[in-house]
C-alpha positions in Angstrom: 129.7 61.4 169.9 128.6 59.8 166.4 130.6 60.1 163.5 128.5 63.1 161.9 129.1 65.1 165.3 132.6 64.3 165.0 132.9 65.5 161.2 130.9 68.7 162.6 133.5 69.8 165.2 136.4 68.7 162.8 134.7 71.3 160.3 134.3 74.0 162.8 138.1 73.7 164.3 139.2 74.0 160.5 137.2 77.2 160.1 138.3 78.8 163.4 142.2 78.0 162.8 141.5 79.6 159.4 139.8 82.7 160.8 142.7 82.9 162.6 145.4 82.9 160.2 143.1 85.3 158.0 143.4 87.8 161.2 147.4 87.8 161.5 147.3 88.1 157.4 149.4 85.0 157.6 147.6 83.7 154.7 145.3 85.3 151.8 141.5 86.5 152.3 140.6 84.8 149.2 139.8 81.1 150.6 141.3 77.8 148.8 139.2 74.9 147.1 139.5 72.9 149.9 138.0 75.2 152.2 135.3 76.0 149.7 134.7 72.6 149.6 133.8 71.9 152.9 131.7 75.1 153.0 130.0 73.4 150.5 129.2 69.9 151.5 128.2 71.2 155.0 125.8 73.7 153.0 124.4 70.6 151.5 124.2 68.7 154.3 121.8 71.3 156.0 119.5 71.7 153.0 118.7 68.0 152.4 118.4 67.7 156.3 115.7 70.7 156.2 114.2 69.1 153.1 114.1 65.6 154.9 111.8 67.2 157.9 109.8 69.2 155.3 109.1 65.3 153.5 108.2 64.3 157.0 105.6 67.1 157.8 104.4 66.6 154.0 103.6 62.9 154.4 101.8 63.7 157.8 99.6 66.4 155.9 101.4 69.4 158.2 101.8 71.3 155.2 102.1 74.8 156.8 105.4 73.1 158.5 106.7 71.2 155.6 106.3 74.4 153.6 108.4 76.3 156.5 110.9 73.7 156.4 111.0 73.8 152.7 111.8 77.7 152.8 114.6 77.4 155.3 116.5 74.4 153.0 116.1 76.9 149.9 117.4 79.8 152.2 120.6 77.4 152.0 120.4 76.5 148.8 118.2 77.6 146.4 118.5 75.4 143.2 116.8 72.4 144.5 113.9 71.9 142.0 112.9 68.4 144.3 112.7 71.0 147.2 110.3 73.2 145.1 107.9 70.0 143.6 107.5 69.1 147.3 106.6 72.7 148.5 104.1 73.1 145.8 102.7 70.0 146.3 102.0 71.3 149.8 100.8 74.6 148.5 98.3 72.8 146.4 97.1 70.9 149.4 96.4 74.0 151.3 94.1 75.3 148.0 96.4 77.5 146.8 96.8 76.2 143.1 98.5 79.8 142.2 101.4 79.6 144.2 101.7 76.1 143.2 102.0 76.4 139.7 104.5 79.6 140.0 106.5 77.6 142.1 106.6 74.2 139.7 107.2 76.7 136.5 109.8 78.1 138.5 111.4 74.3 139.0 111.1 73.7 135.4 113.7 76.7 134.6 116.2 75.1 136.8 116.6 72.3 134.5 116.0 69.4 137.1 117.3 65.9 136.7 113.9 64.5 136.4 111.2 67.0 135.1 108.5 64.4 134.6 107.5 64.9 137.9 107.0 68.9 137.7 105.6 68.3 134.6 103.1 65.7 135.9 102.2 68.2 139.1 101.4 71.0 136.8 99.3 68.9 134.9 97.5 67.2 137.8 96.7 71.1 139.0 95.3 71.9 135.7 93.5 68.9 135.8 91.7 69.3 139.3 90.9 73.1 138.1 89.1 71.4 135.1 91.4 73.0 132.9 91.8 69.9 131.0 93.0 71.2 127.8 95.9 72.7 129.3 96.6 70.0 131.3 97.3 67.6 128.3 100.5 69.3 127.4 101.9 68.7 130.5 101.1 65.1 131.0 102.4 64.6 127.3 105.9 66.3 128.2 105.6 63.9 131.6 105.7 61.0 129.5 109.3 62.2 127.7 111.5 61.4 130.6 109.0 59.5 133.5 110.7 56.2 134.5 107.4 54.6 135.3 104.9 55.8 132.2 101.5 54.2 133.2 100.4 56.7 136.1 100.5 59.5 133.5 99.1 57.4 130.9 96.1 56.3 132.9 95.5 60.5 133.9 95.7 61.0 130.2 93.1 58.3 129.6 90.6 59.9 132.5 90.8 63.1 130.8 89.9 61.6 127.3 87.2 59.8 128.6 85.7 63.1 130.7 85.8 64.7 126.9 84.5 61.7 125.3 87.1 61.5 123.1 86.7 57.7 123.4 89.7 56.6 121.0 92.2 58.6 122.5 91.4 57.0 125.8 91.6 53.4 124.6 95.1 54.2 122.8 96.6 55.8 126.1 94.9 53.0 128.7 96.3 50.2 126.3 99.7 51.9 126.9 99.3 52.5 130.5 98.7 48.5 130.8 101.5 47.6 128.5 103.8 50.0 130.8 102.7 48.2 133.9 102.5 44.5 132.5 105.8 44.5 130.9 108.7 43.5 133.1 111.2 44.7 130.7 109.6 48.4 130.7 109.4 48.2 134.3 112.9 47.2 134.8 114.3 49.6 132.8 111.7 52.1 134.6 113.6 51.2 138.0 116.8 51.8 136.3 115.9 55.1 135.3 114.4 55.6 138.6 117.8 54.9 140.3 119.8 56.7 137.7 117.8 59.8 138.7 118.3 59.0 142.5 122.3 58.2 142.6 123.0 60.9 139.9 125.8 62.4 142.4 127.5 58.8 142.6 129.8 58.3 139.5 129.9 55.0 139.6 126.6 54.0 140.2 125.5 56.6 137.5 128.0 54.7 135.3 126.7 51.3 136.2 123.4 52.1 135.6 124.0 53.7 132.1 125.9 51.0 131.2 122.8 48.6 132.0 120.6 50.6 130.3 122.6 50.5 126.7 122.2 46.3 126.8 119.8 44.6 125.6 118.2 43.4 128.7 118.4 39.6 129.5 115.1 38.6 131.0 116.4 35.3 131.8 118.2 37.1 134.8 114.8 37.8 136.3 112.1 35.8 137.7 109.0 36.6 135.7 106.6 34.5 137.5 107.2 36.9 140.6 106.6 39.9 138.8 103.3 38.2 137.1 102.3 37.0 140.2 102.2 40.3 141.6 100.3 41.7 139.0 97.3 39.1 139.3 96.0 40.9 142.5 96.9 44.5 141.0 94.1 46.7 141.9 95.7 49.7 140.0 96.0 47.5 136.9 92.1 46.7 138.0 91.3 50.3 137.6 92.9 50.4 134.1 90.8 47.6 132.7 87.8 49.2 134.1 88.4 52.5 132.6 89.4 50.9 129.3 86.3 48.8 129.1 83.9 51.9 129.9 85.7 53.7 127.0 84.6 50.8 124.7 81.5 50.5 126.5 80.6 54.5 125.3 81.6 53.4 121.6 79.0 50.8 121.9 81.9 48.0 121.1 80.3 45.7 124.1 81.8 42.2 123.6 85.2 44.2 123.9 83.6 46.0 126.9 82.9 42.9 128.7 86.1 41.4 128.4 87.8 44.3 129.7 85.0 44.6 132.5 85.7 40.8 133.4 89.5 41.2 133.3 89.5 43.7 136.0 87.1 41.4 137.9 89.5 38.7 137.7 92.4 41.1 139.2 90.1 42.5 141.7 87.2 40.5 142.4 85.4 43.1 144.7 85.8 45.6 142.6 82.2 46.9 142.6 82.4 49.6 140.0 83.8 47.1 137.5 80.9 44.8 138.8 78.1 47.4 138.0 79.7 48.4 134.5 79.7 44.9 133.5 76.0 44.4 134.3 75.1 48.1 132.5 76.6 46.8 129.4 75.2 43.6 129.4 71.4 45.4 130.1 72.5 47.5 127.1 73.5 44.6 124.8 69.9 42.9 125.6 68.4 46.2 124.8 69.4 46.7 121.6 68.6 43.0 120.6 65.2 43.9 121.4 
């Protein structure tokens, strides 16, 4: 018998004894605090178990099964923004975006520990619906608390390119590159992410809070390893390509060429950047003629 099973047996035995004592009026019918704690711990454990099953189904793209597990988790414990968010993702993948939006907006009302994920998903739904003007404020709201901001900046940049607002696109693509390429920003992002993960573990949370308050000493880290990880980073290459495209659309050919070349240095097989580079060179030659 494993430890978890043993704990369940002990808990059940305690509850059984308590029921007998109530039956014979030996103790008061109002449950003591220790019994409330046992009940709450069991509920939390069962709710987490159901959520984990839902996450497995979600990862396997079995969305109906995922929703069923999430619903059962919420029946046990209703105020779970993370469960609601993942359930909304499942509904969205089933082309039920209205359901997804309603769930996400309700999740925000619960004052979640990490609201950026919810705001990002709301923005994503409106973006996929081509309601980009509604999506933009939600992506901006996500930036306020996102531990890693580069992905949200990139999505905003793509929207601005779609709207032909190239100045705004250039600004946010540069911010995306900065956030993805700066070791200090990346480290702070990891701390903020872990603070949310371990928010119920007081000692860990306090240690992370203390670290966030201090000036980060980069000498403790191997910047070479971090920088090497960026040399072949496909996502970073895509951002440089999009930044180059925004400059291209502004007829700033020289800077566009530099950005496309940077994208190809990172990801030599990036055909879109290669095609864009050829296109800007042709445009440059045509102007000379």
